[in-house]
VEXZA-54385 format. One record per atom (N, C-alpha, C, CB): residue number from 1; chain; atom name; z, x, y. Coordinates in pm, 1 decimal. Glycine has a CB too. Layout:
BEGIN
n	chain	atom	Z	X	Y
NUM	A	CA	Z	X	Y
...
This chain:
BEGIN
n	chain	atom	Z	X	Y
1	A	N	4282.5	1766.3	184.3
1	A	CA	4213.7	1855.2	273.9
1	A	C	4212.9	1794.3	412.4
1	A	CB	4071.5	1883.4	225.0
2	A	N	4238.2	1876.2	501.2
2	A	CA	4249.3	1838.1	639.1
2	A	C	4116.6	1857.7	710.6
2	A	CB	4358.9	1917.2	706.9
3	A	N	4090.8	1777.2	806.1
3	A	CA	3966.2	1789.2	879.5
3	A	C	3967.3	1908.9	973.5
3	A	CB	3939.5	1662.5	957.5
4	A	N	4084.1	1946.2	1019.9
4	A	CA	4093.2	2055.1	1116.2
4	A	C	4111.3	2189.9	1049.4
4	A	CB	4206.6	2030.4	1211.3
5	A	N	4107.6	2194.3	921.2
5	A	CA	4130.6	2320.8	854.5
5	A	C	4011.9	2413.0	876.7
5	A	CB	4155.6	2299.6	704.8
6	A	N	4038.6	2539.5	888.3
6	A	CA	3934.3	2637.2	915.9
6	A	C	3870.2	2689.9	790.1
6	A	CB	3989.9	2751.0	995.3
7	A	N	3923.5	2658.1	677.4
7	A	CA	3865.7	2707.7	552.6
7	A	C	3752.0	2615.7	510.5
7	A	CB	3973.5	2717.1	440.5
8	A	N	3641.4	2671.3	470.2
8	A	CA	3529.4	2587.7	429.2
8	A	C	3558.9	2513.5	300.4
8	A	CB	3405.0	2671.5	412.6
9	A	N	3495.2	2402.6	289.0
9	A	CA	3512.3	2320.8	169.7
9	A	C	3423.7	2379.2	61.3
9	A	CB	3477.6	2170.3	197.0
10	A	N	3483.5	2412.7	-52.7
10	A	CA	3399.9	2468.0	-159.1
10	A	C	3305.9	2360.6	-214.8
10	A	CB	3487.9	2526.4	-272.3
11	A	N	3186.4	2400.2	-230.1
11	A	CA	3088.3	2306.6	-286.1
11	A	C	3046.0	2355.8	-423.0
11	A	CB	2964.7	2291.4	-192.7
12	A	N	3007.2	2265.7	-502.7
12	A	CA	2969.8	2303.9	-638.4
12	A	C	2831.2	2368.3	-637.8
12	A	CB	2972.4	2181.1	-732.6
13	A	N	2807.3	2442.5	-741.3
13	A	CA	2679.1	2510.9	-754.6
13	A	C	2564.5	2410.3	-768.9
13	A	CB	2681.6	2605.9	-875.3
14	A	N	2591.0	2298.5	-831.1
14	A	CA	2486.6	2198.5	-852.2
14	A	C	2438.5	2140.3	-719.6
14	A	CB	2537.6	2086.7	-943.2
15	A	N	2527.2	2133.8	-619.2
15	A	CA	2486.3	2082.0	-488.6
15	A	C	2381.6	2172.1	-425.4
15	A	CB	2607.3	2068.6	-395.5
16	A	N	2407.2	2304.5	-430.3
16	A	CA	2310.3	2397.0	-372.3
16	A	C	2182.9	2403.6	-455.7
16	A	CB	2371.3	2536.1	-359.1
17	A	N	2198.2	2400.9	-583.3
17	A	CA	2080.3	2409.5	-668.0
17	A	C	1993.8	2283.3	-653.9
17	A	CB	2121.7	2430.2	-814.9
18	A	N	2055.3	2171.0	-620.1
18	A	CA	1978.1	2049.3	-599.0
18	A	C	1883.8	2064.6	-480.4
18	A	CB	2071.2	1930.1	-577.5
19	A	N	1930.4	2123.5	-373.1
19	A	CA	1848.3	2137.2	-253.3
19	A	C	1748.0	2251.3	-263.6
19	A	CB	1936.5	2158.3	-133.0
20	A	N	1783.6	2354.4	-336.3
20	A	CA	1694.1	2468.0	-347.1
20	A	C	1595.4	2452.7	-461.8
20	A	CB	1773.4	2594.5	-364.5
21	A	N	1619.3	2358.9	-544.2
21	A	CA	1535.6	2342.7	-663.2
21	A	C	1394.5	2301.7	-623.2
21	A	CB	1596.6	2238.2	-759.1
22	A	N	1299.7	2367.6	-680.7
22	A	CA	1159.4	2332.9	-656.0
22	A	C	1121.9	2216.0	-745.7
22	A	CB	1065.0	2455.0	-681.5
23	A	N	1032.3	2133.7	-698.2
23	A	CA	990.6	2022.9	-784.7
23	A	C	916.5	2075.7	-907.2
23	A	CB	901.3	1923.8	-706.9
24	A	N	939.7	2010.6	-1015.2
24	A	CA	876.7	2056.3	-1139.1
24	A	C	728.5	2023.6	-1137.3
24	A	CB	944.2	1992.3	-1261.9
25	A	N	656.1	2092.5	-1222.7
25	A	CA	513.5	2069.2	-1232.2
25	A	C	485.8	1929.7	-1287.5
25	A	CB	447.7	2175.9	-1320.0
26	A	N	572.6	1885.0	-1371.7
26	A	CA	555.3	1751.3	-1428.4
26	A	C	559.8	1647.0	-1317.2
26	A	CB	664.1	1722.1	-1534.8
27	A	N	650.9	1666.4	-1223.7
27	A	CA	659.5	1574.5	-1110.3
27	A	C	528.2	1575.8	-1031.5
27	A	CB	778.5	1612.3	-1018.1
28	A	N	472.4	1693.2	-1008.5
28	A	CA	346.5	1703.2	-936.7
28	A	C	235.3	1631.1	-1010.9
28	A	CB	309.3	1848.7	-915.1
29	A	N	236.1	1643.0	-1142.6
29	A	CA	133.9	1576.3	-1221.7
29	A	C	146.5	1425.5	-1204.5
29	A	CB	145.2	1615.5	-1370.6
30	A	N	270.3	1375.5	-1204.6
30	A	CA	290.1	1231.7	-1186.9
30	A	C	239.3	1186.6	-1051.0
30	A	CB	437.9	1195.4	-1202.5
31	A	N	272.0	1265.6	-949.5
31	A	CA	229.1	1229.7	-815.1
31	A	C	76.5	1232.5	-807.7
31	A	CB	291.0	1325.4	-710.2
32	A	N	16.0	1333.5	-866.9
32	A	CA	-129.6	1341.1	-866.0
32	A	C	-190.5	1221.9	-938.7
32	A	CB	-176.9	1471.8	-930.0
33	A	N	-130.7	1187.2	-1053.3
33	A	CA	-181.1	1071.1	-1126.6
33	A	C	-166.2	944.6	-1043.4
33	A	CB	-107.5	1055.5	-1260.3
34	A	N	-50.5	932.6	-977.8
34	A	CA	-26.5	816.0	-895.3
34	A	C	-127.4	811.0	-780.5
34	A	CB	117.3	816.8	-841.4
35	A	N	-149.2	925.6	-716.7
35	A	CA	-247.0	930.4	-608.2
35	A	C	-386.1	896.7	-659.1
35	A	CB	-247.1	1068.4	-542.1
36	A	N	-421.1	950.3	-775.3
36	A	CA	-551.2	921.7	-834.0
36	A	C	-563.5	773.0	-863.8
36	A	CB	-572.5	1004.2	-961.9
37	A	N	-455.7	715.2	-917.9
37	A	CA	-455.9	572.4	-948.5
37	A	C	-471.2	490.7	-820.8
37	A	CB	-326.8	532.6	-1022.1
38	A	N	-397.7	529.3	-715.9
38	A	CA	-407.1	457.7	-588.7
38	A	C	-548.6	466.8	-531.4
38	A	CB	-305.4	513.9	-487.8
39	A	N	-606.8	585.8	-541.4
39	A	CA	-741.9	601.2	-486.0
39	A	C	-841.5	519.4	-566.1
39	A	CB	-784.1	749.4	-484.5
40	A	N	-828.0	521.2	-694.5
40	A	CA	-921.3	442.7	-775.8
40	A	C	-905.4	294.0	-748.7
40	A	CB	-900.2	471.2	-924.8
41	A	N	-781.7	250.5	-737.0
41	A	CA	-757.0	110.2	-707.8
41	A	C	-810.7	76.0	-569.5
41	A	CB	-606.6	78.0	-717.1
42	A	N	-787.0	163.4	-474.1
42	A	CA	-837.2	142.8	-339.0
42	A	C	-987.9	155.4	-333.7
42	A	CB	-773.7	241.4	-243.5
43	A	N	-1043.8	243.9	-415.1
43	A	CA	-1188.3	261.9	-417.4
43	A	C	-1255.5	135.0	-467.1
43	A	CB	-1227.2	381.7	-505.9
44	A	N	-1191.3	65.3	-557.9
44	A	CA	-1247.6	-61.2	-604.7
44	A	C	-1254.8	-162.3	-492.1
44	A	CB	-1165.0	-117.3	-720.1
45	A	N	-1149.2	-166.6	-412.7
45	A	CA	-1149.6	-257.3	-298.0
45	A	C	-1253.6	-211.4	-196.9
45	A	CB	-1009.4	-264.5	-232.4
46	A	N	-1262.7	-80.5	-178.5
46	A	CA	-1362.7	-27.1	-86.1
46	A	C	-1503.2	-60.2	-134.5
46	A	CB	-1346.4	125.1	-70.4
47	A	N	-1523.7	-49.0	-264.9
47	A	CA	-1656.3	-77.7	-320.1
47	A	C	-1694.7	-222.1	-295.3
47	A	CB	-1660.2	-47.3	-470.0
48	A	N	-1597.9	-313.3	-313.4
48	A	CA	-1630.5	-453.8	-287.5
48	A	C	-1657.8	-474.8	-139.2
48	A	CB	-1516.1	-546.4	-334.6
49	A	N	-1580.4	-404.8	-52.6
49	A	CA	-1605.8	-416.8	90.8
49	A	C	-1742.4	-358.0	124.2
49	A	CB	-1495.0	-346.2	172.4
50	A	N	-1774.4	-244.2	63.3
50	A	CA	-1904.4	-183.4	86.9
50	A	C	-2015.4	-273.5	35.2
50	A	CB	-1912.4	-45.7	20.6
51	A	N	-1991.4	-334.6	-80.0
51	A	CA	-2091.3	-423.3	-138.4
51	A	C	-2114.5	-542.2	-46.4
51	A	CB	-2047.6	-470.8	-278.5
52	A	N	-2005.7	-600.2	6.1
52	A	CA	-2019.3	-711.6	99.7
52	A	C	-2092.4	-666.6	224.9
52	A	CB	-1881.8	-769.3	136.2
53	A	N	-2056.5	-548.6	273.8
53	A	CA	-2122.5	-495.1	392.3
53	A	C	-2269.6	-469.5	367.3
53	A	CB	-2055.0	-367.4	437.3
54	A	N	-2300.5	-418.1	248.6
54	A	CA	-2440.3	-392.1	214.5
54	A	C	-2518.6	-522.6	203.2
54	A	CB	-2449.6	-313.1	83.1
55	A	N	-2455.6	-625.7	146.8
55	A	CA	-2523.4	-755.3	136.8
55	A	C	-2552.4	-810.4	275.6
55	A	CB	-2438.1	-855.6	56.2
56	A	N	-2455.6	-797.7	366.3
56	A	CA	-2476.9	-844.2	503.5
56	A	C	-2588.6	-764.7	568.8
56	A	CB	-2347.4	-832.4	586.3
57	A	N	-2590.1	-634.1	543.1
57	A	CA	-2694.8	-550.0	600.6
57	A	C	-2831.4	-586.6	543.8
57	A	CB	-2664.8	-402.0	574.9
58	A	N	-2836.7	-616.4	415.1
58	A	CA	-2963.3	-655.1	353.4
58	A	C	-3014.5	-786.6	411.8
58	A	CB	-2947.1	-667.5	201.1
59	A	N	-2924.8	-881.6	433.6
59	A	CA	-2964.6	-1008.9	493.2
59	A	C	-3016.2	-985.1	634.9
59	A	CB	-2846.0	-1109.0	494.3
60	A	N	-2942.5	-904.6	710.5
60	A	CA	-2984.7	-873.6	846.9
60	A	C	-3118.4	-799.5	845.7
60	A	CB	-2877.2	-789.4	919.0
61	A	N	-3133.3	-707.8	752.5
61	A	CA	-3258.0	-632.4	739.9
61	A	C	-3374.3	-726.1	706.9
61	A	CB	-3244.6	-523.6	631.3
62	A	N	-3350.9	-822.0	619.3
62	A	CA	-3454.5	-917.8	582.7
62	A	C	-3494.2	-1004.2	702.5
62	A	CB	-3406.7	-1006.3	467.3
63	A	N	-3393.6	-1047.5	779.2
63	A	CA	-3423.2	-1127.7	898.7
63	A	C	-3504.9	-1045.8	998.1
63	A	CB	-3292.4	-1177.7	965.1
64	A	N	-3466.6	-919.4	1017.4
64	A	CA	-3540.9	-833.2	1108.9
64	A	C	-3683.1	-809.4	1058.4
64	A	CB	-3468.3	-699.6	1127.2
65	A	N	-3699.9	-796.3	926.7
65	A	CA	-3832.1	-775.8	868.3
65	A	C	-3921.1	-896.4	896.1
65	A	CB	-3821.3	-750.6	716.5
66	A	N	-3867.3	-1016.3	876.4
66	A	CA	-3944.9	-1138.5	900.1
66	A	C	-3981.3	-1148.2	1048.2
66	A	CB	-3865.1	-1264.7	855.1
67	A	N	-3886.2	-1117.9	1135.1
67	A	CA	-3913.5	-1121.1	1279.0
67	A	C	-4020.0	-1018.5	1316.1
67	A	CB	-3784.6	-1094.9	1359.0
68	A	N	-4011.2	-901.3	1256.2
68	A	CA	-4109.4	-795.6	1280.8
68	A	C	-4248.7	-839.1	1234.9
68	A	CB	-4067.9	-665.7	1208.8
69	A	N	-4255.9	-903.4	1120.1
69	A	CA	-4385.3	-953.0	1070.0
69	A	C	-4445.7	-1055.3	1166.5
69	A	CB	-4368.3	-1016.3	929.7
70	A	N	-4362.7	-1146.1	1216.6
70	A	CA	-4416.1	-1247.1	1308.7
70	A	C	-4462.5	-1181.6	1438.7
70	A	CB	-4309.9	-1355.4	1338.4
71	A	N	-4391.3	-1079.5	1484.5
71	A	CA	-4433.0	-1006.5	1604.5
71	A	C	-4565.0	-934.8	1579.2
71	A	CB	-4324.5	-905.5	1647.6
72	A	N	-4580.6	-875.3	1461.6
72	A	CA	-4706.2	-807.3	1427.4
72	A	C	-4823.1	-905.9	1424.9
72	A	CB	-4693.6	-736.9	1290.9
73	A	N	-4799.0	-1022.9	1364.7
73	A	CA	-4905.4	-1124.0	1358.9
73	A	C	-4944.8	-1170.1	1499.0
73	A	CB	-4860.6	-1244.7	1274.6
74	A	N	-4845.3	-1193.9	1582.8
74	A	CA	-4874.3	-1235.0	1720.4
74	A	C	-4947.3	-1124.0	1795.1
74	A	CB	-4744.3	-1272.4	1794.5
75	A	N	-4908.2	-1000.6	1772.4
75	A	CA	-4973.6	-886.3	1835.3
75	A	C	-5120.5	-878.2	1793.2
75	A	CB	-4900.4	-755.9	1799.1
76	A	N	-5145.1	-897.3	1666.4
76	A	CA	-5283.4	-894.5	1616.4
76	A	C	-5366.4	-1007.9	1676.6
76	A	CB	-5285.1	-904.3	1462.7
77	A	N	-5307.3	-1126.2	1686.4
77	A	CA	-5376.2	-1241.2	1745.8
77	A	C	-5409.9	-1212.8	1892.8
77	A	CB	-5288.7	-1369.1	1734.1
78	A	N	-5313.3	-1157.1	1965.6
78	A	CA	-5336.9	-1123.8	2106.2
78	A	C	-5440.1	-1012.1	2121.5
78	A	CB	-5206.0	-1082.8	2173.0
79	A	N	-5441.0	-918.3	2028.0
79	A	CA	-5540.2	-810.6	2032.7
79	A	C	-5682.1	-866.2	2016.0
79	A	CB	-5510.9	-705.9	1923.1
80	A	N	-5699.1	-958.5	1920.5
80	A	CA	-5831.0	-1020.1	1901.0
80	A	C	-5873.9	-1098.3	2025.4
80	A	CB	-5829.2	-1113.3	1777.8
81	A	N	-5778.3	-1170.0	2084.4
81	A	CA	-5807.9	-1247.1	2205.0
81	A	C	-5847.8	-1153.6	2319.4
81	A	CB	-5685.9	-1333.1	2245.6
82	A	N	-5776.5	-1041.3	2333.7
82	A	CA	-5807.7	-944.0	2438.6
82	A	C	-5945.9	-883.2	2416.3
82	A	CB	-5701.1	-833.1	2442.9
83	A	N	-5980.7	-858.7	2290.1
83	A	CA	-6113.0	-804.0	2259.5
83	A	C	-6223.8	-902.5	2298.7
83	A	CB	-6123.1	-769.7	2109.5
84	A	N	-6204.5	-1030.1	2268.3
84	A	CA	-6303.2	-1131.9	2306.4
84	A	C	-6316.2	-1141.6	2459.1
84	A	CB	-6263.9	-1269.4	2247.5
85	A	N	-6202.2	-1137.1	2529.1
85	A	CA	-6206.3	-1142.9	2675.4
85	A	C	-6276.2	-1020.0	2733.2
85	A	CB	-6064.1	-1154.5	2732.5
86	A	N	-6253.3	-904.7	2673.1
86	A	CA	-6319.2	-782.2	2719.2
86	A	C	-6471.6	-791.9	2699.5
86	A	CB	-6262.8	-658.7	2643.6
87	A	N	-6511.8	-842.3	2581.4
87	A	CA	-6655.6	-857.4	2556.1
87	A	C	-6718.3	-956.6	2654.1
87	A	CB	-6680.0	-903.6	2411.1
88	A	N	-6648.0	-1066.4	2680.2
88	A	CA	-6699.2	-1164.9	2775.3
88	A	C	-6708.9	-1103.7	2916.1
88	A	CB	-6608.4	-1290.5	2777.0
89	A	N	-6608.8	-1025.3	2951.5
89	A	CA	-6608.7	-958.5	3081.5
89	A	C	-6727.1	-861.9	3093.2
89	A	CB	-6476.0	-883.0	3102.8
90	A	N	-6752.6	-787.2	2986.8
90	A	CA	-6865.0	-693.1	2988.6
90	A	C	-6998.7	-766.0	3004.0
90	A	CB	-6865.8	-609.0	2860.2
91	A	N	-7014.8	-879.7	2935.5
91	A	CA	-7140.2	-956.2	2947.6
91	A	C	-7157.3	-1010.7	3088.7
91	A	CB	-7143.2	-1071.9	2845.9
92	A	N	-7051.4	-1064.7	3145.2
92	A	CA	-7060.6	-1117.1	3281.7
92	A	C	-7090.5	-1005.8	3382.3
92	A	CB	-6930.5	-1188.7	3319.9
93	A	N	-7030.6	-889.8	3361.6
93	A	CA	-7055.7	-775.5	3449.4
93	A	C	-7200.5	-730.1	3438.7
93	A	CB	-6961.4	-659.4	3415.2
94	A	N	-7253.4	-727.3	3317.9
94	A	CA	-7393.8	-688.1	3297.9
94	A	C	-7486.3	-788.6	3365.9
94	A	CB	-7427.3	-677.9	3146.3
95	A	N	-7457.5	-919.0	3353.3
95	A	CA	-7539.0	-1021.5	3419.6
95	A	C	-7532.8	-1007.1	3571.6
95	A	CB	-7492.5	-1162.1	3378.2
96	A	N	-7416.7	-977.3	3625.4
96	A	CA	-7401.6	-959.8	3769.0
96	A	C	-7481.0	-839.0	3818.4
96	A	CB	-7254.1	-944.2	3805.1
97	A	N	-7472.9	-729.2	3744.9
97	A	CA	-7547.5	-608.8	3784.4
97	A	C	-7698.1	-634.7	3777.6
97	A	CB	-7509.6	-488.7	3693.5
98	A	N	-7740.9	-710.4	3680.4
98	A	CA	-7883.6	-742.0	3667.0
98	A	C	-7931.8	-824.1	3787.1
98	A	CB	-7910.2	-819.2	3534.9
99	A	N	-7850.6	-918.6	3828.6
99	A	CA	-7888.7	-1000.6	3944.4
99	A	C	-7890.3	-917.0	4071.8
99	A	CB	-7792.1	-1119.6	3960.6
100	A	N	-7799.0	-820.5	4082.1
100	A	CA	-7795.2	-737.1	4202.3
100	A	C	-7912.5	-640.4	4207.7
100	A	CB	-7664.5	-659.9	4208.7
101	A	N	-7959.2	-591.0	4095.3
101	A	CA	-8071.6	-498.0	4091.1
101	A	C	-8208.0	-569.5	4104.6
101	A	CB	-8067.3	-418.7	3960.8
102	A	N	-8217.0	-686.4	4057.8
102	A	CA	-8342.7	-764.6	4066.3
102	A	C	-8318.8	-890.1	4151.1
102	A	CB	-8394.6	-804.4	3922.5
103	A	N	-8309.5	-871.9	4280.3
103	A	CA	-8286.0	-992.5	4363.1
103	A	C	-8412.1	-1076.6	4371.9
103	A	CB	-8238.8	-953.4	4505.5
104	A	N	-8396.3	-1203.7	4363.5
104	A	CA	-8508.8	-1295.2	4377.1
104	A	C	-8510.0	-1342.5	4522.8
104	A	CB	-8498.2	-1417.1	4275.6
105	A	N	-8624.1	-1327.8	4582.3
105	A	CA	-8634.9	-1368.7	4721.2
105	A	C	-8684.4	-1510.9	4726.1
105	A	CB	-8728.3	-1275.4	4800.3
106	A	N	-8600.8	-1596.8	4764.3
106	A	CA	-8641.4	-1736.5	4782.0
106	A	C	-8619.0	-1774.8	4927.0
106	A	CB	-8562.4	-1831.8	4686.3
107	A	N	-8731.4	-1791.8	5001.9
107	A	CA	-8723.7	-1835.7	5140.6
107	A	C	-8793.1	-1964.5	5156.1
107	A	CB	-8781.9	-1734.2	5234.6
């Protein structure tokens, strides 16, 4: 057969049927099983990554909880101190007002 010939090269029926053939259902089932297997295998790796991430988050959460507790304790301590200072301020103010209303004349 010549390359310059104008007559088309006859092709076998199997060549055309190969390209037009639809994939069988069995093939799809295999692919689905393979995909399912890949996802399950990958999901296991994801689960371990998630588990590691969750452990890190739990540790971080615990550290934040402890820090929050210490802040709460300090806040409570400062609140008590502020209350004592307020009471002392009120007593001093009352004493000052008493002295201003009842002046003692000493000449």
